[in-house]
N, C-alpha and C positions, 0 to 999 in steps of 0.2 A: 336665309330666313324666308318663311312663307306666312302671309297673313291673309285671312279670309273673314269677311263679315257675313253673318247670317241674319236675315230679317225674320223675326219670329211672328211678324204680323200682329203684334199685340202692343206695339209701342216700345218693345224691348228688343235688343239686338245681342247676338252672340259674336264674339271675336275669337278666332282660332289662330294661334301663333305656333309655328313650327320652327325650331332652332337647331342649329348644329352644336356640337360640343364646344367649339371655339366661341360661337355666339353666346352660348349660355355663360361661359366664363366672363366674357366682356360685359354682359348684362349684369351679372353679379357685381363686378367691379364698379360699374356705373351706379348701381343701386346703393352700394356701400358708400360711395363718394357722396351721393345725394343725401343719405342718412346723416352724414357728418357735416354737410355743407347745404343746409336746407334752404338757402336763398338761391340755389342754382337749379338748373334743369338740364335735361339732355333729350336728344331725339333718336328715334329708331327710324331710319330712312330706307326707302327702296332704292335700287339702282335705276329705277324707271325704265326697265327693259321689259319686253313682252307685251301682252295685250292690255295691261292696266290692272288696277287693284288699289291697295292701300299704299299711299306714297310716303306718309310721314305720321309718326306717333310721337307726341311730346309727353315726357314724363317729368313731373314736378312734385315737390313736397307740398302737400295740402295742409296749410296751417288751419288750426281749429277744426280738423276733420272729425267726423263721427265714424267710429270704427264699425262699418256695416258690411265689410267684405268677408265672404265665406270662402275659405280655401279648402279644396277637396283634392 
């Protein structure tokens, strides 16, 4: 997995995530688990090797969420 953060210099940020086929399958499994167990959460973590970057992303079920995400 590769994660990069882009600063748009407007107060907004972009996040780019690159995944292998195996990582996609694992992410789908974890998201399906979260959908059915919405009191849980999971992490996407770096192996903390290399020059640095995003170390941890926590994914959780947002109760009372407003659907404002646009998927393209």
